[in-house]
MIDOSE-1310 file (N, C-alpha, C; in nm, 2 decimals, decimal comma, always signed):
residues 141
mrav	+0,06/-0,11/-0,03/-0,01/-0,02/+0,00/+0,08/+0,13/+0,01; +0,04/+0,21/-0,07/+0,09/+0,37/-0,06/-0,03/+0,44/-0,03; +0,07/+0,54/+0,05/-0,03/+0,68/+0,10/+0,04/+0,79/+0,12; -0,02/+0,92/+0,08/+0,04/+1,06/+0,06/+0,00/+1,11/+0,19
aqvv	+0,04/+1,16/+0,29/-0,05/+1,17/+0,44/+0,04/+1,33/+0,37; -0,10/+1,40/+0,41/-0,02/+1,56/+0,43/-0,08/+1,62/+0,53; -0,03/+1,69/+0,61/-0,07/+1,80/+0,77/-0,18/+1,91/+0,65; -0,28/+1,90/+0,74/-0,37/+2,01/+0,63/-0,45/+2,08/+0,80
teak	-0,50/+2,19/+0,78/-0,56/+2,27/+0,82/-0,72/+2,25/+0,83; -0,76/+2,24/+0,76/-0,82/+2,19/+0,62/-0,85/+2,08/+0,51; -0,98/+2,00/+0,51/-0,97/+1,96/+0,40/-1,10/+1,88/+0,36; -1,16/+1,91/+0,26/-1,28/+1,84/+0,18/-1,30/+1,75/+0,09
vdvd	-1,37/+1,71/+0,07/-1,40/+1,65/-0,05/-1,52/+1,64/-0,11; -1,58/+1,67/-0,24/-1,68/+1,69/-0,34/-1,70/+1,58/-0,45; -1,84/+1,55/-0,46/-1,85/+1,48/-0,55/-2,00/+1,53/-0,61; -2,00/+1,51/-0,75/-2,10/+1,61/-0,80/-2,15/+1,74/-0,71
gvtv	-2,06/+1,82/-0,67/-2,09/+1,96/-0,63/-2,13/+1,90/-0,47; -2,14/+1,82/-0,41/-2,20/+1,77/-0,28/-2,08/+1,74/-0,16; -2,01/+1,82/-0,10/-1,98/+1,78/-0,02/-1,95/+1,62/+0,10; -1,87/+1,53/+0,01/-1,89/+1,38/+0,09/-1,80/+1,35/+0,23
gsii	-1,69/+1,48/+0,26/-1,63/+1,43/+0,36/-1,52/+1,57/+0,38; -1,50/+1,61/+0,49/-1,46/+1,72/+0,57/-1,41/+1,71/+0,72; -1,33/+1,81/+0,70/-1,23/+1,76/+0,79/-1,18/+1,92/+0,86; -1,15/+1,98/+0,97/-1,09/+2,06/+1,02/-1,01/+2,03/+1,13
gpgl	-0,86/+2,10/+1,07/-0,71/+2,05/+1,12/-0,71/+2,09/+1,26; -0,56/+2,09/+1,31/-0,49/+1,98/+1,28/-0,52/+1,88/+1,26; -0,47/+1,78/+1,10/-0,51/+1,69/+1,07/-0,44/+1,61/+0,92; -0,49/+1,51/+0,91/-0,44/+1,49/+0,79/-0,50/+1,45/+0,68
cvlv	-0,49/+1,52/+0,60/-0,57/+1,44/+0,42/-0,44/+1,30/+0,39; -0,55/+1,20/+0,33/-0,46/+1,09/+0,35/-0,49/+1,01/+0,23; -0,42/+1,05/+0,08/-0,42/+0,95/-0,05/-0,40/+0,83/-0,01; -0,48/+0,74/-0,08/-0,45/+0,57/-0,04/-0,43/+0,51/-0,17
gvth	-0,32/+0,43/-0,23/-0,33/+0,37/-0,34/-0,33/+0,20/-0,32; -0,40/+0,13/-0,36/-0,35/+0,00/-0,33/-0,26/-0,12/-0,44; -0,20/-0,18/-0,43/-0,12/-0,26/-0,52/-0,14/-0,41/-0,51; -0,15/-0,49/-0,64/-0,16/-0,62/-0,62/-0,16/-0,70/-0,52
ddtp	-0,05/-0,73/-0,43/-0,02/-0,79/-0,31/-0,03/-0,75/-0,21; -0,15/-0,65/-0,19/-0,20/-0,59/-0,03/-0,26/-0,68/+0,00; -0,27/-0,66/+0,15/-0,37/-0,77/+0,20/-0,42/-0,70/+0,36; -0,55/-0,74/+0,41/-0,62/-0,63/+0,56/-0,47/-0,63/+0,62
ekaa	-0,39/-0,72/+0,62/-0,27/-0,70/+0,75/-0,21/-0,60/+0,72; -0,15/-0,52/+0,56/-0,11/-0,42/+0,53/-0,18/-0,30/+0,54; -0,33/-0,32/+0,54/-0,39/-0,20/+0,56/-0,39/-0,18/+0,72; -0,39/-0,30/+0,80/-0,35/-0,24/+0,96/-0,22/-0,16/+1,00
qlar	-0,15/-0,20/+0,91/-0,05/-0,15/+0,90/-0,03/-0,03/+0,88; -0,09/+0,01/+0,77/-0,12/+0,15/+0,72/-0,21/+0,28/+0,81; -0,24/+0,17/+0,89/-0,40/+0,26/+0,99/-0,30/+0,28/+1,15; -0,24/+0,18/+1,16/-0,15/+0,23/+1,26/-0,08/+0,30/+1,24
klws	+0,04/+0,32/+1,16/+0,16/+0,42/+1,11/+0,08/+0,56/+1,12; -0,08/+0,59/+1,06/-0,14/+0,69/+1,00/-0,16/+0,72/+1,13; -0,21/+0,64/+1,24/-0,25/+0,73/+1,41/-0,17/+0,80/+1,50; +0,00/+0,69/+1,42/+0,09/+0,74/+1,56/+0,19/+0,78/+1,47
lril	+0,21/+0,85/+1,36/+0,30/+0,92/+1,29/+0,28/+1,10/+1,35; +0,43/+1,11/+1,38/+0,41/+1,21/+1,46/+0,49/+1,33/+1,36; +0,36/+1,37/+1,30/+0,42/+1,47/+1,20/+0,31/+1,62/+1,21; +0,24/+1,60/+1,31/+0,16/+1,73/+1,35/+0,24/+1,84/+1,42
pgek	+0,20/+1,95/+1,44/+0,25/+2,04/+1,50/+0,27/+2,01/+1,62; +0,44/+2,04/+1,66/+0,47/+2,01/+1,78/+0,50/+1,85/+1,80; +0,53/+1,82/+1,66/+0,55/+1,68/+1,66/+0,49/+1,59/+1,74; +0,31/+1,64/+1,70/+0,23/+1,52/+1,73/+0,20/+1,44/+1,65
scsd	+0,08/+1,36/+1,71/+0,04/+1,26/+1,61/-0,10/+1,30/+1,64; -0,15/+1,19/+1,49/-0,30/+1,22/+1,55/-0,37/+1,19/+1,67; -0,35/+1,05/+1,71/-0,35/+0,99/+1,84/-0,33/+1,07/+1,97; -0,24/+1,20/+1,98/-0,19/+1,27/+2,08/-0,31/+1,35/+2,06
lgap	-0,36/+1,44/+1,95/-0,41/+1,54/+1,99/-0,58/+1,46/+1,94; -0,61/+1,35/+1,93/-0,75/+1,32/+1,86/-0,80/+1,38/+1,72; -0,69/+1,41/+1,64/-0,72/+1,50/+1,52/-0,75/+1,42/+1,45; -0,84/+1,45/+1,32/-0,91/+1,37/+1,24/-0,82/+1,39/+1,10
llvi	-0,88/+1,24/+1,05/-0,80/+1,27/+0,94/-0,93/+1,23/+0,75; -0,92/+1,27/+0,66/-1,00/+1,27/+0,56/-0,92/+1,14/+0,47; -0,94/+1,03/+0,45/-0,88/+0,95/+0,35/-0,98/+0,92/+0,25; -0,88/+0,90/+0,16/-0,90/+0,90/+0,01/-0,86/+0,82/-0,07
sqft	-0,95/+0,75/-0,14/-0,87/+0,61/-0,22/-0,81/+0,74/-0,36; -0,69/+0,67/-0,40/-0,61/+0,75/-0,52/-0,51/+0,62/-0,60; -0,59/+0,53/-0,68/-0,52/+0,45/-0,77/-0,40/+0,52/-0,85; -0,46/+0,65/-0,91/-0,29/+0,70/-0,94/-0,19/+0,70/-0,87
lygd	-0,17/+0,67/-0,75/-0,03/+0,67/-0,68/+0,04/+0,59/-0,70; +0,00/+0,42/-0,79/+0,09/+0,33/-0,87/+0,11/+0,35/-1,03; +0,09/+0,47/-1,08/+0,09/+0,54/-1,20/+0,26/+0,50/-1,20; +0,30/+0,50/-1,33/+0,44/+0,46/-1,39/+0,44/+0,57/-1,51
arkg	+0,53/+0,66/-1,51/+0,55/+0,74/-1,64/+0,65/+0,76/-1,67; +0,76/+0,65/-1,65/+0,89/+0,63/-1,64/+0,91/+0,63/-1,79; +0,81/+0,54/-1,86/+0,89/+0,55/-2,02/+0,75/+0,61/-2,10; +0,79/+0,68/-2,22/+0,70/+0,72/-2,27/+0,62/+0,86/-2,22
rrpt	+0,50/+0,92/-2,26/+0,42/+1,02/-2,24/+0,31/+1,00/-2,16; +0,28/+0,87/-2,14/+0,15/+0,82/-2,08/+0,16/+0,72/-1,97; +0,11/+0,76/-1,87/+0,17/+0,71/-1,75/+0,04/+0,55/-1,74; +0,09/+0,45/-1,74/+0,05/+0,30/-1,73/+0,00/+0,31/-1,55
wnaa	-0,09/+0,18/-1,53/-0,16/+0,16/-1,43/-0,12/+0,06/-1,36; -0,07/-0,05/-1,43/-0,04/-0,14/-1,44/-0,02/-0,20/-1,26; +0,01/-0,15/-1,24/+0,05/-0,19/-1,09/-0,06/-0,14/-0,95; -0,14/-0,08/-1,01/-0,24/-0,03/-0,93/-0,38/-0,17/-0,91
apgp	-0,44/-0,19/-0,83/-0,52/-0,31/-0,81/-0,63/-0,27/-0,88; -0,71/-0,32/-0,90/-0,85/-0,33/-0,96/-0,96/-0,26/-0,84; -1,08/-0,23/-0,91/-1,17/-0,18/-0,81/-1,17/-0,29/-0,69; -1,23/-0,34/-0,75/-1,34/-0,49/-0,60/-1,19/-0,58/-0,55
vaep	-1,06/-0,53/-0,52/-0,96/-0,55/-0,45/-0,89/-0,44/-0,38; -0,90/-0,35/-0,43/-0,87/-0,22/-0,36/-0,94/-0,12/-0,28; -1,11/-0,16/-0,30/-1,24/-0,06/-0,24/-1,22/-0,19/-0,08; -1,20/-0,25/-0,09/-1,22/-0,31/+0,08/-1,11/-0,29/+0,13
lvde	-0,98/-0,27/+0,04/-0,89/-0,27/+0,19/-0,82/-0,15/+0,16; -0,91/-0,02/+0,10/-0,91/+0,12/+0,17/-1,00/+0,14/+0,22; -1,15/+0,09/+0,26/-1,21/+0,03/+0,34/-1,20/-0,01/+0,50; -1,08/-0,11/+0,50/-1,04/-0,14/+0,61/-0,92/-0,10/+0,63
vcar	-0,83/+0,05/+0,60/-0,78/+0,14/+0,64/-0,88/+0,17/+0,76; -0,98/+0,26/+0,65/-1,08/+0,35/+0,74/-1,10/+0,22/+0,90; -1,19/+0,10/+0,87/-1,21/+0,06/+0,98/-1,10/+0,03/+1,08; -0,99/+0,00/+1,08/-0,87/+0,03/+1,16/-0,88/+0,19/+1,19
lrel	-0,81/+0,25/+1,14/-0,86/+0,37/+1,23/-0,92/+0,40/+1,34; -1,09/+0,39/+1,28/-1,15/+0,43/+1,37/-1,20/+0,27/+1,48; -1,12/+0,20/+1,46/-1,13/+0,06/+1,60/-1,00/+0,16/+1,63; -0,90/+0,24/+1,62/-0,79/+0,30/+1,75/-0,84/+0,41/+1,78
gahv	-0,95/+0,46/+1,75/-1,04/+0,59/+1,82/-1,04/+0,73/+1,74; -1,00/+0,71/+1,61/-0,99/+0,83/+1,53/-1,11/+0,85/+1,43; -1,12/+0,96/+1,43/-1,25/+1,03/+1,37/-1,18/+1,04/+1,19; -1,30/+0,95/+1,10/-1,24/+0,93/+0,98/-1,36/+0,99/+0,88
etgr	-1,29/+1,07/+0,79/-1,41/+1,06/+0,70/-1,31/+1,08/+0,53; -1,39/+1,00/+0,44/-1,37/+1,00/+0,32/-1,41/+1,04/+0,21; -1,37/+0,98/+0,09/-1,40/+1,04/-0,03/-1,53/+0,93/-0,11; -1,54/+0,91/-0,21/-1,65/+0,79/-0,25/-1,57/+0,72/-0,34
fgad	-1,54/+0,63/-0,32/-1,45/+0,50/-0,42/-1,50/+0,52/-0,55; -1,40/+0,52/-0,64/-1,43/+0,53/-0,82/-1,52/+0,66/-0,88; -1,56/+0,75/-0,74/-1,61/+0,85/-0,80/-1,51/+0,99/-0,88; -1,56/+1,07/-0,96/-1,50/+1,18/-0,97/-1,52/+1,31/-0,85
mkvs	-1,40/+1,30/-0,80/-1,38/+1,38/-0,65/-1,26/+1,49/-0,70; -1,37/+1,59/-0,65/-1,27/+1,72/-0,59/-1,24/+1,71/-0,46; -1,08/+1,73/-0,47/-0,99/+1,76/-0,35/-0,99/+1,92/-0,31; -0,98/+1,94/-0,18/-0,91/+2,10/-0,17/-0,90/+2,07/-0,01
land	-0,75/+2,17/-0,02/-0,72/+2,15/+0,10/-0,61/+2,26/+0,13; -0,59/+2,29/+0,25/-0,51/+2,39/+0,30/-0,37/+2,30/+0,38; -0,25/+2,27/+0,28/-0,15/+2,20/+0,35/-0,07/+2,28/+0,44; -0,06/+2,28/+0,55/-0,01/+2,32/+0,71/+0,15/+2,29/+0,68
gpft	+0,18/+2,42/+0,64/+0,36/+2,38/+0,64/+0,46/+2,41/+0,54; +0,43/+2,41/+0,44/+0,38/+2,26/+0,35/+0,40/+2,16/+0,38; +0,38/+2,04/+0,44/+0,44/+1,91/+0,49/+0,32/+1,81/+0,44; +0,42/+1,71/+0,34/+0,35/+1,58/+0,24/+0,47/+1,49/+0,31
vvld	+0,40/+1,34/+0,33/+0,49/+1,23/+0,35/+0,46/+1,14/+0,27; +0,56/+1,01/+0,20/+0,48/+0,92/+0,13/+0,52/+0,80/+0,22; +0,41/+0,69/+0,22/+0,48/+0,62/+0,33/+0,42/+0,49/+0,23; +0,52/+0,41/+0,22/+0,48/+0,25/+0,13/+0,50/+0,18/+0,26
i	+0,37/+0,07/+0,24/+0,39/-0,01/+0,40/+0,40/-0,19/+0,29
């Protein structure tokens, strides 16, 4: 699994002009990509990492502050543009594999005590956020 975690003061995701998820920070806006060999165990590991990652102001974590997370599926994190001018998506898991694993990340975060908002899997989403810092970290699990 791959995630891009951004420290935000606010973030939201809209689908068809309707806000489907939003947070007020400090918190994390997290884009999550799934590849073919990912498992529920990797989803749980990613959730634990996101919940305890000390990247919020004052070197605090979401667990320290009770900070919210906005989790958005993002298959393009596994795009490969090393050759040619068009990325390939071969490394991205198909929807029937990826969606339950993104849901698992969210479920595990909630089990840890997190307030989690989400986008809508497979939808044309408009994401807006205020990146604080800016501070962005890429995590590979």
